[in-house]
C-alpha positions in Angstrom: 12.7 -115.9 -59.2 15.5 -113.4 -58.3 14.4 -110.2 -56.7 16.5 -108.3 -59.2 18.6 -108.8 -62.3 22.0 -107.2 -62.8 23.7 -106.7 -66.2 26.9 -105.0 -67.2 26.5 -102.9 -70.3 29.9 -102.5 -71.9 28.9 -99.9 -74.5 26.1 -98.0 -76.1 25.2 -101.0 -78.3 24.7 -103.2 -75.2 22.3 -100.5 -73.8 20.4 -100.5 -77.0 20.0 -104.2 -77.0 18.7 -104.1 -73.4 16.1 -101.6 -74.6 15.0 -104.0 -77.3 14.9 -106.9 -74.9 12.7 -105.0 -72.5 10.4 -103.9 -75.3 9.8 -107.5 -76.3 8.6 -108.2 -72.8 6.0 -105.4 -72.5 2.3 -105.9 -72.1 -0.6 -103.5 -71.7 -0.6 -102.1 -68.1 3.2 -102.2 -67.7 4.9 -99.2 -66.2 8.7 -99.2 -66.7 10.5 -96.8 -64.4 13.9 -95.6 -65.6 16.3 -93.9 -63.2 20.0 -93.1 -62.7 22.3 -90.1 -62.6 22.9 -87.8 -65.6 25.0 -89.5 -68.2 24.2 -93.1 -67.3 22.5 -93.7 -70.6 18.8 -93.4 -69.8 18.1 -91.6 -73.0 19.9 -94.2 -75.1 18.0 -97.0 -73.5 14.6 -95.2 -73.7 15.1 -94.5 -77.4 16.1 -98.0 -78.2 13.0 -99.4 -76.3 10.6 -97.0 -78.2 12.2 -97.7 -81.6 11.9 -101.4 -80.9 8.3 -101.1 -80.0 7.7 -99.1 -83.2 9.7 -101.4 -85.3 11.6 -98.4 -86.7 15.3 -98.2 -85.9 15.5 -94.5 -87.0 12.3 -93.2 -85.5 12.6 -89.7 -84.2 12.3 -89.9 -80.4 12.2 -86.3 -79.0 12.8 -85.8 -75.3 9.5 -85.2 -73.4 11.3 -82.9 -70.9 9.1 -79.9 -71.7 5.9 -81.6 -72.9 6.2 -84.2 -70.0 4.6 -86.9 -72.1 5.0 -88.2 -75.6 2.7 -90.8 -77.1 3.6 -93.5 -79.7 1.3 -95.7 -81.8 3.2 -99.0 -81.4 2.1 -102.6 -81.2 0.6 -101.6 -77.9 0.2 -97.9 -77.2 3.3 -96.5 -75.6 3.6 -93.3 -73.5 7.0 -91.8 -72.6 6.9 -89.6 -69.5 9.7 -87.4 -68.3 8.9 -86.1 -64.8 12.0 -83.9 -64.3 9.8 -80.8 -64.5 6.9 -82.2 -62.5 6.0 -79.9 -59.7 3.4 -82.0 -58.0 2.7 -85.8 -58.2 -1.0 -85.0 -58.7 -0.1 -83.6 -62.1 0.4 -87.2 -63.2 -3.4 -87.8 -63.4 -3.7 -84.6 -65.5 -1.1 -86.1 -67.8 -3.2 -89.2 -68.2 -1.0 -91.9 -66.7 -3.9 -94.0 -65.5 -5.7 -93.9 -68.8 -2.4 -94.7 -70.6 -2.0 -97.9 -68.6 -5.5 -99.2 -69.3 -4.6 -100.2 -72.8 -0.9 -99.4 -73.2 2.4 -99.2 -71.4 4.3 -96.3 -69.9 8.1 -95.6 -69.8 8.8 -93.1 -67.1 12.0 -91.1 -66.6 12.7 -89.4 -63.2 10.1 -91.6 -61.5 11.4 -90.4 -58.1 9.6 -87.1 -58.7 6.3 -88.9 -58.1 5.1 -91.8 -56.0 4.8 -94.5 -58.6 4.3 -98.3 -58.3 6.3 -99.6 -61.2 6.0 -103.0 -62.6 9.7 -102.9 -63.6 12.4 -100.5 -62.5 15.6 -100.1 -64.4 18.4 -98.3 -62.5 21.5 -97.3 -64.4 24.8 -96.4 -62.8 28.4 -95.9 -64.0 30.8 -98.8 -63.8 34.3 -98.3 -65.3 33.9 -97.5 -69.0 30.4 -99.0 -69.1 27.2 -99.0 -67.1 25.5 -101.4 -64.7 21.8 -102.0 -65.1 19.9 -103.2 -62.1 16.4 -104.4 -62.9 13.8 -105.0 -60.2 10.1 -105.2 -60.0 6.9 -107.2 -59.6 7.4 -111.0 -59.9 5.3 -111.5 -63.1 6.7 -108.5 -64.9 10.3 -109.3 -63.9 9.8 -112.9 -65.1 8.8 -111.6 -68.5 11.9 -109.4 -68.7 14.1 -112.3 -67.5 12.7 -114.6 -70.2 13.4 -112.0 -72.9 17.0 -111.7 -71.6 17.2 -115.5 -71.7 16.3 -115.3 -75.4 19.2 -112.8 -75.9 21.5 -115.3 -74.2 20.2 -118.1 -76.4 20.8 -116.0 -79.5 24.3 -115.2 -78.2 25.1 -118.9 -77.7 24.3 -119.5 -81.4 26.2 -116.5 -82.9 23.2 -114.2 -83.1 23.7 -112.2 -79.8 24.1 -108.9 -81.6 21.0 -109.4 -83.8 18.2 -106.8 -83.9 15.0 -108.3 -82.4 11.6 -107.2 -83.4 8.1 -108.4 -82.4 6.4 -110.3 -85.2 3.3 -111.8 -83.8 1.6 -113.7 -81.0 -1.2 -116.2 -81.3 -4.1 -117.4 -79.2 -1.7 -119.4 -77.0 1.3 -118.2 -75.0 3.6 -118.5 -78.0 5.2 -115.5 -79.6 7.4 -114.9 -82.6 10.1 -112.3 -83.4 12.2 -111.5 -86.4 16.0 -111.4 -85.8 18.3 -109.6 -88.1 22.1 -109.7 -88.3 24.1 -107.8 -91.0 25.1 -110.1 -93.8 22.7 -112.9 -92.8 19.2 -113.9 -94.0 16.5 -112.9 -91.6 15.5 -115.6 -89.1 12.6 -116.2 -86.8 12.8 -116.6 -83.1 10.0 -118.8 -81.7 9.3 -118.3 -78.0 7.2 -121.2 -76.8 7.1 -121.5 -73.0 5.9 -124.8 -71.5 2.2 -125.0 -71.5 0.4 -124.1 -68.2 -2.1 -126.9 -67.8 -4.7 -125.1 -65.8 -7.4 -126.6 -63.4 -9.2 -129.9 -63.9 -12.3 -129.5 -66.1 -13.5 -133.1 -66.6 -12.7 -136.4 -64.8 -9.9 -134.7 -62.8 -8.0 -133.8 -65.9 -7.1 -130.3 -67.3 -8.5 -129.2 -70.7 -5.1 -129.4 -72.4 -4.5 -133.0 -71.4 -7.9 -134.1 -72.7 -7.5 -132.2 -75.9 -3.9 -133.4 -76.3 -2.6 -129.9 -76.7 1.2 -129.8 -77.2 2.9 -129.0 -73.8 6.4 -128.2 -75.0 8.2 -127.0 -78.2 9.5 -130.6 -78.8 6.2 -131.3 -80.5 6.9 -128.6 -83.1 10.4 -129.9 -83.7 9.2 -133.5 -84.1 6.5 -132.6 -86.6 8.8 -130.2 -88.5 11.2 -133.1 -89.0 8.5 -135.4 -90.2 7.0 -132.9 -92.7 10.5 -132.0 -94.1 11.2 -135.6 -94.6 8.0 -135.9 -96.6 8.9 -133.0 -98.9 6.6 -130.4 -97.3 8.1 -126.9 -97.0 8.4 -126.1 -93.3 11.1 -123.9 -91.5 14.5 -125.3 -91.1 15.5 -125.3 -87.4 18.9 -123.8 -86.9 19.2 -123.8 -83.2 17.0 -125.0 -80.3 16.7 -124.9 -76.5 14.0 -127.4 -75.9 14.1 -127.0 -72.1 13.4 -123.2 -72.3 11.2 -123.4 -75.4 13.4 -121.3 -77.8 13.9 -122.1 -81.5 15.8 -120.1 -84.1 14.3 -121.1 -87.5 14.2 -120.2 -91.1 12.1 -117.3 -92.4 10.1 -118.8 -95.2 9.0 -115.5 -96.6 6.8 -112.5 -96.1 4.1 -112.9 -98.8 0.8 -113.8 -97.1 -1.5 -116.5 -98.4 -3.9 -113.8 -99.2 -4.0 -110.8 -101.5 -5.0 -107.4 -100.0 -6.4 -109.4 -97.1 -8.8 -111.4 -99.4 -8.8 -115.1 -100.4 -7.3 -116.0 -103.7 -9.0 -119.1 -105.2 -5.9 -120.5 -106.9 -3.9 -120.4 -103.6 -6.7 -122.1 -101.6 -6.8 -124.8 -104.4 -3.1 -125.2 -104.2 -3.2 -125.6 -100.4 -6.0 -128.2 -100.8 -3.8 -130.1 -103.3 -0.9 -130.1 -100.8 -3.3 -131.5 -98.2 -4.3 -134.3 -100.6 -0.5 -135.0 -101.1 0.0 -135.2 -97.3 -3.0 -137.4 -96.8 -1.6 -140.0 -99.1 1.6 -140.2 -97.0 2.3 -142.9 -94.4 3.2 -140.9 -91.3 5.1 -142.2 -88.2 3.2 -142.1 -84.9 6.4 -141.6 -82.9 9.4 -139.3 -83.7 12.7 -139.0 -81.8 13.5 -135.5 -80.6 16.5 -134.6 -78.4 17.0 -138.1 -77.1 13.2 -138.5 -76.3 10.3 -139.7 -78.3 7.3 -137.6 -79.3 4.1 -139.6 -79.8 1.6 -138.0 -82.1 -1.7 -138.1 -80.2 -5.0 -139.2 -81.7 -7.8 -136.8 -82.2 -10.0 -139.2 -80.3 -13.6 -139.0 -79.1 -12.6 -137.5 -75.7 -10.6 -134.7 -77.4 -13.4 -134.0 -79.9 -16.0 -133.7 -77.2 -14.0 -131.5 -74.8 -13.2 -129.1 -77.7 -16.8 -128.8 -78.9 -17.9 -128.3 -75.3 -16.4 -124.9 -75.4 -19.5 -123.8 -77.3 -21.7 -124.6 -74.3 -19.2 -123.5 -71.6 -18.4 -120.1 -73.1 -20.3 -119.2 -76.2 -23.9 -120.1 -75.1 -23.6 -118.0 -71.9 -22.2 -115.1 -74.0 -25.2 -115.3 -76.3 -27.9 -116.0 -73.7 -26.6 -114.2 -70.7 -26.9 -117.4 -68.5 -25.0 -120.7 -68.3 -26.2 -123.9 -69.9 -28.1 -126.3 -67.7 -26.8 -129.8 -67.1 -29.7 -131.2 -69.1 -28.9 -128.9 -72.1 -25.2 -129.9 -71.9 -26.2 -133.6 -71.8 -28.5 -133.2 -74.9 -25.7 -131.4 -76.7 -23.1 -134.1 -76.0 -25.5 -136.8 -77.0 -26.2 -135.2 -80.3 -22.5 -134.7 -81.0 -21.8 -138.3 -80.0 -24.3 -139.5 -82.5 -22.8 -137.2 -85.2 -19.3 -138.5 -84.5 -20.5 -142.1 -84.5 -21.5 -141.6 -88.1 -17.9 -140.8 -89.1 -16.2 -143.2 -86.7 -14.7 -145.1 -89.6 -13.7 -142.0 -91.6 -10.2 -142.0 -93.1 -7.5 -140.6 -90.8 -4.1 -139.0 -91.4 -1.8 -136.4 -89.9 -3.7 -133.2 -89.1 -2.0 -129.7 -88.8 -5.1 -128.6 -86.8 -4.8 -124.9 -87.8 -4.3 -125.2 -91.5 -5.5 -121.8 -92.6 -4.2 -118.4 -93.9 -2.2 -117.1 -90.9 -0.1 -120.3 -91.0 0.6 -120.5 -94.7 3.2 -118.5 -96.7 2.8 -118.0 -100.4 6.0 -118.3 -102.4 5.2 -117.3 -105.9 8.6 -117.9 -107.3 8.6 -121.6 -106.3 6.8 -124.4 -108.1 4.5 -127.3 -107.0 4.0 -127.9 -103.3 7.0 -125.7 -102.6 4.9 -122.7 -103.3 3.4 -123.2 -99.8 5.3 -122.7 -96.6 3.6 -124.2 -93.6 4.3 -122.5 -90.2 2.1 -123.9 -87.4 1.8 -127.6 -86.6 2.9 -128.2 -83.0 -0.6 -129.4 -82.1 -0.7 -132.0 -84.9 -2.7 -135.2 -84.3 -3.9 -138.2 -86.2 -7.5 -137.8 -87.0 -10.1 -137.4 -89.8 -8.6 -136.0 -93.0 -11.6 -133.8 -93.5 -10.7 -131.7 -90.5 -7.8 -129.8 -92.1 -9.7 -129.3 -95.3 -12.5 -127.7 -93.3 -10.0 -125.5 -91.5 -8.7 -124.3 -94.9 -12.0 -123.9 -96.8 -13.8 -122.2 -93.9 -10.8 -120.0 -92.9 -11.5 -118.6 -89.4 -9.7 -115.3 -90.1 -10.9 -114.7 -93.7 -14.4 -114.6 -95.2 -14.4 -117.4 -97.7 -17.3 -117.1 -100.3 -19.3 -120.1 -101.0 -17.9 -120.6 -104.4 -14.2 -120.5 -103.2 -15.1 -123.0 -100.5 -16.6 -125.3 -103.1 -13.6 -124.9 -105.4 -11.2 -125.6 -102.6 -13.0 -128.8 -101.6 -13.2 -129.9 -105.3 -9.5 -129.3 -105.7 -8.8 -131.6 -102.8 -11.3 -134.3 -103.9 -10.1 -134.3 -107.5 -6.4 -134.7 -106.4 -7.4 -137.6 -104.1 -9.4 -139.3 -106.8 -6.7 -138.8 -109.4 -4.3 -140.7 -107.1 -6.5 -143.7 -106.4 -9.9 -144.7 -104.9 -11.6 -141.9 -103.0 -15.2 -142.1 -101.6 -16.5 -138.6 -102.1 -19.9 -139.4 -100.5 -18.4 -140.6 -97.3 -15.9 -137.8 -97.2 -18.6 -135.2 -97.7 -20.3 -136.2 -94.4 -16.9 -136.2 -92.6 -16.2 -132.8 -94.0 -19.5 -131.3 -92.9 -19.2 -132.9 -89.4 -15.6 -131.7 -88.9 -16.5 -128.2 -90.2 -19.4 -128.0 -87.8 -17.2 -129.3 -85.0 -14.2 -127.0 -85.6 -16.3 -123.9 -86.0 -18.4 -124.6 -82.9 -15.1 -125.0 -81.0 -13.9 -121.7 -82.4 -17.0 -119.9 -81.4 -16.5 -121.0 -77.8 -12.7 -120.6 -77.9 -12.9 -117.0 -79.2 -15.4 -116.0 -76.5 -13.0 -117.7 -73.9 -10.1 -115.6 -75.2 -12.2 -112.5 -74.6 -13.7 -113.4 -71.2 -10.9 -115.3 -69.6 -7.8 -113.9 -71.4 -8.7 -110.3 -72.0 -8.4 -110.6 -75.8 -11.6 -109.0 -77.2 -10.2 -108.7 -80.7 -11.3 -112.3 -81.4 -15.0 -111.4 -81.0 -15.0 -109.6 -84.4 -14.7 -113.0 -86.1 -17.9 -114.5 -84.6 -20.3 -113.5 -87.4 -18.1 -115.2 -89.9 -17.8 -118.4 -87.8 -21.5 -118.6 -87.3 -22.0 -118.5 -91.1 -19.6 -121.3 -91.5 -21.6 -123.4 -89.0 -24.7 -122.7 -91.0 -23.0 -123.9 -94.1 -21.8 -127.1 -92.5 -25.4 -127.8 -91.2 -26.6 -128.0 -94.8 -25.7 -131.6 -94.8 -29.0 -133.6 -94.2 -27.4 -135.9 -91.6 -26.6 -132.9 -89.3 -30.3 -131.8 -89.2 -30.7 -132.7 -85.5 -27.7 -130.7 -84.5 -28.8 -127.8 -86.7 -32.2 -127.9 -84.9 -30.6 -127.8 -81.5 -28.4 -124.8 -82.4 -31.4 -122.9 -83.8 -33.7 -123.7 -80.9 -31.1 -122.4 -78.4 -30.2 -119.2 -80.3 -26.7 -120.3 -81.1 -26.7 -119.1 -84.6 -28.4 -115.7 -84.0 -26.5 -112.5 -84.6 -27.1 -110.8 -81.3 -25.8 -111.7 -77.8 -27.9 -111.2 -74.7 
């Protein structure tokens, strides 16, 4: 990694784009120091960065020269400091710099007035009719800025270099998404999917991601996208790709969520269940060519199932009880899950999206049939029990699904399957309950891991809903032993230790 990055900014528009690019790289705790002589464009860059963070290209951005600090309620809290009038570096603490960096980011002009340790420093200087930007900083922060600049280069190579970039969303992984807008063109989506960091070995000398068959590169998304499009499923068209870096420029399928006012709409869940029934009747390839290589769709095998559900014991149980699980308790847990999975070992299998729920489905009211649903997230697709994706939908991790809507969703799927041919509802009901218990157990552990390991406490608010889903799954009589284990060990109680 270079110690610094140098860019020539030919005009004001280039300076504004640099502000956007840096904004897309910011994380809580970042301090961006901005320095340079008068007239080098510090104000232009600062305003562009703040407006990009706010998602508002005309936001009023007053100079904090006299107030010394200006706060903005953006995707992460942003504080704009101007230290030109600072008389003593100790005044910074009175201005709340330390507190600002606990949960937000800070942009600091005239940083030389105080002794600051900046994550990223942007120095601007005159060069001919333009400006030169010299960017230096800490390795990790500078790497994020460099990746954001690489995205700009990728867009430029595909005719979108002057597009306005705005943060759209991130997910539980390292992936992130942006909207990109270019006058006269439909809005597109930029997918930023860095190669997966495998992490340390967790079982039999293998990292978790290897055992769970988590997609390691963006090639998996491209492969499954092609397969789904060929089968008539509405997924984003891919306009440009850089598989080595993990960048995709894709179709924007729409902005209407699968929900209405944040709540489930029974008819939409039924339509999504019917789309699943359609997909589960399809004969899917197990290998797909992508960029001269072949992507093999992995199986959702026993090893993957067990490592996923073990998140409950490794992360959730210690969170609830205040102490780690003993080896004996873990062995009992795994034995019970092995027995449960044995009972569905011959269950029907098909292509699984893996996270087939509201955040990953777009509702397109003006379309008809299956085209009403746009599917967004499928890079971790596997071949496994068809009941898994239905459980993901009918027990939506991000939305409270009432009992009656869950029942209607399952019935919509079962009726569609039965109408198309032989369908064993009794056998499917056990597979559904087992996969629902499995998925929601995994999510309980995974959401606690996101809090404790990754510093993302927002996921903890979903735990009560997920516990309720586990209770529902355990209504099936053949899961009675698992239900007893969870109850005996306080895994379904509402209070953590």
